[in-house]
C-alpha angles and dihedrals in degrees: 000000000000116000120227122234117254092249091051092050093050092046091050092051091052095046091047094049093046099048094043087058094043094049093056116101112289141162110286094358128116115227132182093267096043094112096042113105110254094021091139089064092049092058097033098102092050092045090050090052094049092046089053099044102042097054089046090056091044091055104035103030104029094030094228127153142183127031093345089071096052134072111240135162108281139151090221124101092187100069122142091256091049090057092045090049091052091048090052090051089055092048092047090048091051091050091046090049092053093049093044091050092053097044096041101035094129094061114096103187140024105203094139094046089046091054091052092047091051089051091053093048094044094054096039092050093042094052091046092052090049090052094051096033101055092051085061098041082059098034101238103125090051116032131172112289110279123238095266090055093050091061098034119108109250092234090064093060118106116227088254090049089053091052094048091047098048091046092049091048090070112042089177090063091046090054091047093052090047092051090052091053093047091048091054090050094049093051091050092059091070123065095217093053096042094107093050090045091050090050092051091044092049092052092047095045094044088060091046092050091048092051092047093052097039096045097037095244109170096232095082095117096048097043091049091054090049090051089051089053090057090048090050091053090049096046098089091053100042093099092048092047092049092050092048102038101033109022095033091227130148113258136204119250114273120261103249091207097208119198106246119218112174108204107073094219092050090048091052091047091050092051092049090049091050092050092047093047093050092043092049093048091050093046091046093054093044092048093048091048092050093050090049090048091055092049100043105030113011101043109011115176113214131165115258092253093050111141148068120292142190115224114240098168130015129177127179121190088353095303123116110243105186112193094005091115120034105180138014127189131190117212134175096269103033143312138292131211130198111200127210090264089054093252112147121219121187126194120194113212148153122250125225105194094185091059093032088231140125121210116207116235092226089064092236101108152014127197131197123202138194134184113232089181140345093277102045141058126191122201130190135173138071130322118186087349094303123114112245137180127186139173111208132194117212118241117215098226090187088070094053110113094244092054101031105042093087129176126315128189091195124046117170089190133015113268098211112155 
């Protein structure tokens, strides 16, 4: 059996320690038991430990204070505590590597441990790609630009808002990118297609990482770690791939690196568990995506006045205010208003279709509406405690250039507006 070089053994120990820590349950991260009922209880002790240690380091080592030292609901994966947590994983992996190197200095290879690590990374990366892929196969992560975006000046978009809008403007591209992620995940489930799956995953994740960095999407840390997982899975085959793809040389067959479990019954049980776990994760994501498709696309439930409107007449406190409000849009959970100075005001509320009214959640208003014809809506009531009346003309958003341009095989000239 071939011995590994000292540098390779040390590097493996570090990579193994780091990814074992990173693949444990964590805020915003998918792990191999994420879809199993009760998974939050399985990882609760570890989560409690991380939530205790990271804020302590933030306060006593980095001398931080305030919100940055607390865990709070956020859509960002690049919070201060997330970076500190990742740094602590690196420090712990370095310490673990040093201890491991001293205690296990007489071992000259880690084929068995490497096979187990690859299994962990394959399933973790596959389940993560399923989670992110199926919300694109059914376009949920990126949806068509909402009404407020359609009437917002482009210069007011954030870089992340630009990314979300241009992705949502082409649902076909969103589905394509989701299919690529799911394909990478499916290939990673099988040992013989791991290299191909890692290549597909690397290509997909390299694009995701580039978008996250270039458009300031706060998932830079997580996506980079996922990309490193794909690189780690590819590492044993890089020489073979280089010989075959670049030097046009014949290569030896890949080492399948099977996980060896000695007792036959235990080996069979482990295989059955792996099949059931992967099957359950795949079924769970498909089922969730299908339910979301029915709710969002097949049978959407919108209030009767749902849509985007131009303002023809607007009165506040009984006084005509021509031009004071430019656009109004009704959405499922309230209304939005774009004023003449391009300020946007949103009011969350609850619809009562029987009364044709919407009560504002802040308790400072209630509006009633009626439809004089198919093209107009009139609203009357109080908004922020002030009486308002408006006559609105419906905008056909399907005829807007962004939504109505469509696809063309033949273009005599570029249509770049």
